LUMGUDREN-320324 format. One record per residue: residue number from 1; residue in one letter; chain; x, y negated, z negated of N, C-alpha, C in turn. Coordinates in steps of 0.2 Angstrom, whole numbers, plus 2048, in hexadecimal, padded with zeros to 3 digits. Layout:
// residues N
 num residuo cadena  nx  ny  nz cax cay caz  cx  cy  cz
 NUM       A      A   X   Y   Z   X   Y   Z   X   Y   Z
...
END
This chain:
// residues 215
 num residuo cadena  nx  ny  nz cax cay caz  cx  cy  cz
   1       X      A DA4 6BF D4E DA3 6BD D55 D9F 6C3 D58
   2       X      A D99 6C1 D5B D94 6C6 D5E D98 6CB D63
   3       X      A D96 6D1 D63 D99 6D6 D67 D9A 6D4 D6E
   4       X      A D95 6D1 D71 D95 6CF D78 D9A 6CA D7A
   5       X      A D9B 6C5 D75 DA1 6C0 D76 DA8 6C4 D75
   6       X      A DA8 6C8 D70 DAE 6CC D70 DB0 6D0 D76
   7       X      A DAB 6D3 D78 DAC 6D7 D7E DAE 6D3 D84
   8       X      A DAB 6CC D84 DAD 6C8 D8A DB4 6C6 D8A
   9       X      A DB6 6C4 D83 DBE 6C3 D83 DC2 6C8 D84
  10       X      A DC0 6CE D83 DC4 6D4 D84 DC4 6D5 D8C
  11       X      A DBF 6D4 D8F DBF 6D4 D96 DC3 6CF D9A
  12       X      A DC3 6C9 D97 DC7 6C4 D99 DCF 6C6 D99
  13       X      A DD0 6C9 D93 DD7 6CB D92 DDA 6D0 D97
  14       X      A DD5 6D5 D98 DD7 6DA D9D DD8 6D7 DA4
  15       X      A DD4 6D2 DA6 DD4 6CF DAC DDB 6CB DAC
  16       X      A DDC 6C7 DA7 DE3 6C4 DA7 DE9 6C8 DA7
  17       X      A DE8 6CE DA4 DEE 6D3 DA4 DEF 6D5 DAC
  18       X      A DE9 6D7 DAF DEA 6D9 DB6 DEC 6D3 DBA
  19       X      A DEA 6CD DB9 DEC 6C7 DBD DF3 6C6 DBC
  20       X      A DF6 6C7 DB6 DFD 6C6 DB4 E01 6CB DB8
  21       X      A DFF 6D1 DB8 E02 6D6 DBC E03 6D5 DC3
  22       X      A DFD 6D2 DC6 DFD 6D0 DCD E01 6CB DCE
  23       X      A E02 6C6 DCA E06 6C0 DCA E0E 6C3 DCB
  24       X      A E0F 6C7 DC6 E16 6CA DC6 E18 6CE DCD
  25       X      A E13 6D1 DD0 E14 6D4 DD6 E15 6CF DDC
  26       X      A E11 6CA DDB E12 6C5 DE0 E18 6C1 DE0
  27       X      A E1B 6C1 DDA E22 6BD DD9 E27 6C1 DDC
  28       X      A E26 6C8 DDD E2C 6CB DE0 E2C 6CA DE7
  29       X      A E27 6C7 DEA E26 6C6 DF1 E27 6BF DF3
  30       X      A E28 6BA DEE E29 6B3 DF0 E2F 6B1 DEE
  31       X      A E31 6AB DF1 E37 6A8 DEF E37 6A4 DE8
  32       X      A E3D 6A2 DE6 E3D 69F DE0 E39 698 DE0
  33       X      A E39 695 DE6 E36 68F DE6 E2E 690 DE5
  34       X      A E2C 696 DE7 E25 697 DE7 E23 69A DE0
  35       X      A E27 69B DDC E26 69F DD6 E22 69A DD1
  36       X      A E24 694 DD1 E20 68F DCC E18 68E DCF
  37       X      A E17 68E DD5 E11 68E DD8 E0D 694 DD6
  38       X      A E10 69A DD6 E0D 6A0 DD4 E0B 6A0 DCD
  39       X      A E0F 69E DC9 E0E 69D DC2 E08 698 DC1
  40       X      A E08 693 DC4 E02 68E DC4 DFC 691 DC6
  41       X      A DFC 695 DCB DF6 698 DCD DF3 69D DC8
  42       X      A DF8 6A1 DC5 DF6 6A5 DBF DF3 6A2 DBA
  43       X      A DF6 69C DB8 DF3 698 DB2 DEC 695 DB4
  44       X      A DEB 693 DBA DE4 691 DBC DDF 696 DBC
  45       X      A DE1 69C DBE DDC 6A2 DBE DDA 6A3 DB7
  46       X      A DDF 6A3 DB2 DDE 6A5 DAB DD9 69F DA9
  47       X      A DDA 699 DAA DD6 693 DA8 DCF 694 DAA
  48       X      A DCF 696 DB1 DC8 697 DB4 DC4 69C DB1
  49       X      A DC7 6A2 DAF DC4 6A7 DAC DC2 6A5 DA5
  50       X      A DC6 6A2 DA1 DC4 6A0 D9A DBE 69B D9B
  51       X      A DBE 697 DA0 DB8 692 DA0 DB2 696 DA2
  52       X      A DB2 69B DA6 DAC 69E DA8 DA9 6A2 DA2
  53       X      A DAE 6A5 D9E DAC 6A9 D98 DA9 6A4 D93
  54       X      A DAC 69E D92 DA9 699 D8D DA2 697 D8F
  55       X      A DA1 696 D96 D9B 694 D98 D95 69A D97
  56       X      A D98 6A0 D98 D93 6A5 D97 D91 6A6 D8F
  57       X      A D96 6A4 D8B D95 6A4 D84 D90 69F D82
  58       X      A D91 699 D85 D8C 694 D83 D85 695 D85
  59       X      A D85 698 D8B D7E 69A D8E D7B 69F D8A
  60       X      A D7F 6A4 D87 D7C 6A9 D83 D79 6A6 D7C
  61       X      A D7D 6A2 D7A D7B 69E D74 D75 69A D74
  62       X      A D74 697 D7A D6E 693 D7C D68 697 D7C
  63       X      A D69 69D D80 D64 6A2 D81 D61 6A5 D7A
  64       X      A D66 6A6 D76 D65 6A9 D6F D61 6A4 D6B
  65       X      A D63 69D D6B D60 698 D68 D59 697 D6A
  66       X      A D58 697 D71 D51 697 D73 D4C 69C D71
  67       X      A D4F 6A3 D71 D4B 6A8 D6F D49 6A8 D68
  68       X      A D4E 6A6 D64 D4C 6A6 D5D D47 6A0 D5B
  69       X      A D48 69B D5F D43 695 D5E D3C 697 D60
  70       X      A D3C 69B D65 D35 69D D67 D32 6A2 D62
  71       X      A D36 6A7 D5F D34 6AB D5B D31 6A8 D54
  72       X      A D35 6A3 D52 D33 69F D4C D2D 69B D4D
  73       X      A D2C 699 D53 D26 695 D54 D20 69A D54
  74       X      A D21 6A0 D56 D1B 6A5 D56 D1A 6A7 D4F
  75       X      A D1F 6A8 D4B D1E 6AA D44 D1A 6A4 D40
  76       X      A D1C 69E D42 D19 699 D3E D11 697 D40
  77       X      A D10 69A D46 D09 699 D49 D05 69F D48
  78       X      A D08 6A5 D45 D04 6AB D43 D03 6AF D49
  79       X      A D06 6AE D4E D05 6B3 D54 D0A 6B9 D54
  80       X      A D08 6BE D58 D0C 6C4 D59 D12 6C3 D5D
  81       X      A D17 6C6 D5C D1D 6C6 D61 D1C 6CB D66
  82       X      A D1F 6C9 D6C D1F 6CE D71 D24 6D3 D70
  83       X      A D24 6D9 D73 D29 6DE D72 D30 6DC D73
  84       X      A D31 6D8 D78 D38 6D6 D79 D3A 6D1 D73
  85       X      A D36 6CD D70 D37 6C9 D6B D39 6CD D64
  86       X      A D34 6D2 D63 D35 6D6 D5E D3C 6DA D5E
  87       X      A D3E 6DC D64 D45 6E0 D65 D4A 6DB D63
  88       X      A D4A 6D5 D66 D4F 6D0 D65 D4F 6CE D5D
  89       X      A D4A 6CD D5A D4A 6CC D53 D4D 6D1 D4F
  90       X      A D4B 6D8 D50 D4D 6DD D4D D55 6DE D4D
  91       X      A D58 6DC D53 D5F 6DC D54 D63 6D7 D51
  92       X      A D60 6D1 D51 D64 6CB D4F D62 6C8 D48
  93       X      A D5C 6CA D45 D5A 6C8 D3F D56 6CE D3B
  94       X      A D59 6D4 D39 D55 6D9 D37 D51 6D8 D31
  95       X      A D53 6D3 D2D D4F 6D2 D27 D49 6CE D28
  96       X      A D49 6C9 D2D D43 6C6 D2F D3F 6CB D33
  97       X      A D42 6CF D36 D3E 6D4 D3A D39 6D8 D35
  98       X      A D3C 6DB D30 D39 6DF D2B D33 6DA D28
  99       X      A D34 6D4 D27 D2F 6D0 D24 D2A 6CF D29
 100       X      A D2B 6CE D2F D26 6CE D35 D22 6D4 D35
 101       X      A D25 6DA D34 D20 6E0 D34 D1C 6E0 D2E
 102       X      A D1E 6DD D28 D1A 6DD D22 D14 6D8 D24
 103       X      A D15 6D2 D27 D10 6CD D28 D0B 6D0 D2D
 104       X      A D0D 6D4 D32 D09 6D7 D37 D04 6DC D33
 105       X      A D07 6E0 D2F D03 6E5 D2B CFD 6E1 D27
 106       X      A CFF 6DC D24 CFA 6D8 D20 CF5 6D5 D24
 107       X      A CF7 6D3 D2A CF2 6D0 D2F CED 6D5 D32
 108       X      A CF0 6DB D33 CEC 6E1 D36 CE7 6E3 D30
 109       X      A CE9 6E3 D2A CE5 6E6 D25 CDF 6E1 D24
 110       X      A CE0 6DA D24 CDA 6D6 D24 CD6 6D6 D2A
 111       X      A CD9 6D7 D30 CD5 6D8 D36 CD0 6DE D35
 112       X      A CD3 6E4 D32 CCE 6EA D31 CC9 6E8 D2D
 113       X      A CCA 6E5 D27 CC5 6E3 D22 CBF 6DE D26
 114       X      A CC1 6DA D2A CBD 6D5 D2D CB8 6D9 D32
 115       X      A CBA 6DE D35 CB6 6E2 D39 CB1 6E6 D36
 116       X      A CB2 6E7 D2F CAC 6EB D2B CA8 6E6 D27
 117       X      A CA9 6E0 D28 CA5 6DB D24 C9E 6DB D26
 118       X      A C99 6DA D22 C92 6DA D23 C8F 6D3 D24
 119       X      A C92 6CE D23 C90 6C7 D24 C95 6C2 D25
 120       X      A C94 6BC D27 C99 6B7 D28 C9B 6B5 D21
 121       X      A C97 6B5 D1C C99 6B3 D16 C9F 6B8 D13
 122       X      A C9E 6BE D14 CA3 6C3 D12 CA9 6C2 D16
 123       X      A CA9 6C0 D1D CAF 6BF D21 CB3 6BA D1D
 124       X      A CB0 6B4 D1B CB3 6AF D18 CB6 6B1 D11
 125       X      A CB2 6B5 D0E CB5 6B8 D07 CBB 6BC D08
 126       X      A CBB 6C0 D0E CC1 6C4 D0F CC7 6C0 D11
 127       X      A CC6 6BB D15 CCC 6B6 D17 CCE 6B3 D11
 128       X      A CCA 6B0 D0C CCC 6AC D07 CD0 6B1 D02
 129       X      A CCE 6B7 D01 CD1 6BC CFC CD8 6BE CFF
 130       X      A CD8 6BF D05 CDF 6C1 D08 CE4 6BB D08
 131       X      A CE2 6B5 D09 CE7 6AF D08 CE8 6AE D01
 132       X      A CE3 6AE CFD CE5 6AC CF6 CE9 6B2 CF2
 133       X      A CE9 6B8 CF5 CED 6BD CF2 CF5 6BD CF4
 134       X      A CF7 6B8 CF8 CFE 6B7 CFA D01 6B3 CF4
 135       X      A D07 6B6 CF2 D0A 6B2 CEC D0E 6AC CEF
 136       X      A D0D 6A7 CEA D11 6A1 CEC D19 6A2 CEC
 137       X      A D1B 6A7 CE9 D22 6A9 CE9 D24 6AC CEF
 138       X      A D20 6AE CF3 D21 6B2 CF9 D24 6AD CFE
 139       X      A D2B 6AD D00 D2E 6A8 D04 D2C 6A9 D0B
 140       X      A D28 6AE D0D D25 6AE D14 D1D 6AC D14
 141       X      A D1B 6A9 D0E D14 6A8 D0E D11 6A4 D14
 142       X      A D15 69F D16 D13 69B D1C D11 69F D22
 143       X      A D16 6A4 D23 D15 6A8 D29 D0F 6AD D28
 144       X      A D0E 6AF D22 D08 6B4 D20 D02 6B0 D21
 145       X      A D01 6AA D1E CFB 6A6 D1F CF9 6A5 D26
 146       X      A CFE 6A3 D2A CFD 6A2 D31 CFB 6A8 D35
 147       X      A CFD 6AE D33 CFB 6B4 D36 CF4 6B5 D34
 148       X      A CF2 6B5 D2E CEB 6B6 D2C CE7 6B1 D2F
 149       X      A CE9 6AB D2F CE4 6A6 D33 CE3 6A7 D3A
 150       X      A CE8 6AA D3D CE8 6AC D44 CE3 6B1 D45
 151       X      A CE3 6B6 D41 CDE 6BC D41 CD7 6BA D40
 152       X      A CD6 6B5 D3B CD0 6B3 D39 CCD 6AF D3F
 153       X      A CD1 6AB D42 CCF 6A7 D48 CCC 6AB D4E
 154       X      A CD0 6B0 D4F CCF 6B5 D55 CC8 6B8 D53
 155       X      A CC7 6BB D4D CC1 6BF D4B CBB 6BA D4C
 156       X      A CBC 6B4 D4A CB6 6B0 D4A CB4 6AE D51
 157       X      A CB8 6AF D56 CB6 6AE D5D CB3 6B4 D60
 158       X      A CB3 6BA D5C CB0 6C0 D5F CA8 6C0 D5F
 159       X      A CA6 6C5 D63 C9E 6C6 D63 C9C 6C9 D5C
 160       X      A CA0 6CD D59 C9F 6D1 D53 C9D 6CC D4D
 161       X      A CA1 6C6 D4D CA0 6C1 D48 C9A 6BD D4A
 162       X      A C98 6BC D50 C92 6B8 D51 C8C 6BC D50
 163       X      A C8C 6C2 D50 C86 6C6 D4F C85 6C7 D47
 164       X      A C8A 6C6 D43 C89 6C7 D3C C84 6C2 D39
 165       X      A C80 6C4 D34 C7C 6BF D31 C80 6BB D2C
 166       X      A C7D 6B5 D2B C81 6B0 D28 C83 6B1 D20
 167       X      A C7E 6B4 D1D C80 6B6 D16 C7F 6BD D14
 168       X      A C81 6BF D0E C81 6C6 D0C C79 6C8 D0B
 169       X      A C75 6C3 D08 C6E 6C4 D07 C6B 6C6 D0E
 170       X      A C6C 6C2 D13 C69 6C4 D19 C6C 6CA D1C
 171       X      A C72 6CC D1B C74 6D3 D1D C70 6D8 D19
 172       X      A C6F 6D7 D12 C6C 6DC D0E C64 6DD D11
 173       X      A C61 6D7 D12 C5A 6D8 D15 C5A 6DB D1C
 174       X      A C5F 6DA D20 C5F 6DD D26 C60 6E5 D25
 175       X      A C64 6E7 D20 C65 6EE D1F C5F 6F1 D1C
 176       X      A C5B 6EE D18 C55 6F0 D15 C50 6F1 D1B
 177       X      A C4F 6EC D1F C4B 6EC D25 C4C 6F2 D29
 178       X      A C52 6F4 D2B C54 6F9 D2F C52 700 D2B
 179       X      A C53 700 D25 C52 706 D21 C4A 707 D21
 180       X      A C46 702 D20 C3F 703 D20 C3C 705 D27
 181       X      A C3F 703 D2C C3D 705 D33 C3E 70C D34
 182       X      A C44 70F D31 C45 716 D32 C41 71A D2E
 183       X      A C3F 717 D28 C3A 71B D24 C33 71B D27
 184       X      A C31 716 D2A C2B 716 D2E C2A 71B D33
 185       X      A C30 71B D37 C30 720 D3C C2F 727 D3A
 186       X      A C32 729 D34 C32 72F D31 C2B 731 D2E
 187       X      A C28 72C D2B C21 72D D29 C1C 72F D2E
 188       X      A C1D 72C D34 C18 72D D39 C19 733 D3D
 189       X      A C1E 737 D3B C20 73D D3E C1B 743 D3C
 190       X      A C18 747 D40 C13 74C D3E C17 751 D3A
 191       X      A C15 752 D34 C19 757 D30 C17 75E D31
 192       X      A C10 75F D34 C0E 765 D36 C10 768 D3C
 193       X      A C14 764 D40 C16 766 D47 C1C 76A D46
 194       X      A C1C 770 D49 C22 774 D49 C25 775 D50
 195       X      A C2A 771 D51 C2D 771 D58 C30 778 D5A
 196       X      A C31 77C D55 C33 783 D57 C2E 787 D5A
 197       X      A C27 786 D58 C22 78A D5A C1E 787 D60
 198       X      A C20 781 D62 C1C 77E D67 C1E 780 D6E
 199       X      A C1A 781 D73 C1B 782 D7A C16 77F D7E
 200       X      A C18 77E D84 C13 77B D89 C0D 77F D8A
 201       X      A C0D 786 D8A C08 78A D8B C03 78A D85
 202       X      A C06 78A D7F C02 789 D79 BFE 783 D79
 203       X      A C01 77E D7B BFD 777 D7B BF7 778 D80
 204       X      A BF8 77B D86 BF3 77C D8B BED 780 D88
 205       X      A BEF 785 D84 BEA 789 D81 BE6 786 D7C
 206       X      A BE9 782 D78 BE6 77E D73 BE1 779 D76
 207       X      A BE2 776 D7C BDE 771 D7F BD8 774 D83
 208       X      A BD8 77A D84 BD3 77D D88 BCC 77E D84
 209       X      A BC6 77D D88 BC0 77D D84 BBE 785 D83
 210       X      A BBA 785 D7D BB8 78C D7B BB1 78E D7D
 211       X      A BB0 794 D7F BA9 796 D81 BA7 79C D7D
 212       X      A BA0 79B D7B B9D 7A1 D77 B99 7A5 D7C
 213       X      A B9A 7AC D7B B97 7B0 D7F B8F 7B1 D7D
 214       X      A B8B 7B1 D82 B83 7B2 D81 B82 7B8 D7D
 215       X      A B7D 7B8 D79 B7B 7BD D74 B77 7C2 D79
END
């Protein structure tokens, strides 16, 4: 029995004990004719308390069922759990919580690889490699694939993905083009120019006309 149900029943017992004591006190002040009415009232109070606790128990069970249903739906769709959902899962199903953490690490690893991809072709290769690397014997494969699919879907919506060249060959050509542009800029730099010896005054002197003194 969950601790909060057990605590509820203990609370009810304490209330019933106190109610019984009060009923005994009341009996001292009533006539014998009213004693049966007093006992009936005590029975009704006890029944009412039990009914309220049972309702609370049923409500808690329904809330637990709704929360777990929501968590399982998120796991099957590959989505991250909220902090509240993680705490609930950790408390009520520690084994599944540990598996959830493993799934999130796998998803984050693939997301990091996608950010460093050089082409859309490489992005697709990373996704296929990540999914094909999951063992068929892994009982949580369904949740892992869903998480990886969700990461892939989100990345393909990003600007980083749209800016990538389509193929690895295009990516290599782009890299060579940038490298050649850098080389061109360096070749056009005046090798004889010494930035340490230059000064505005020196430049002014160099541009002044020269005059020869008459013989």
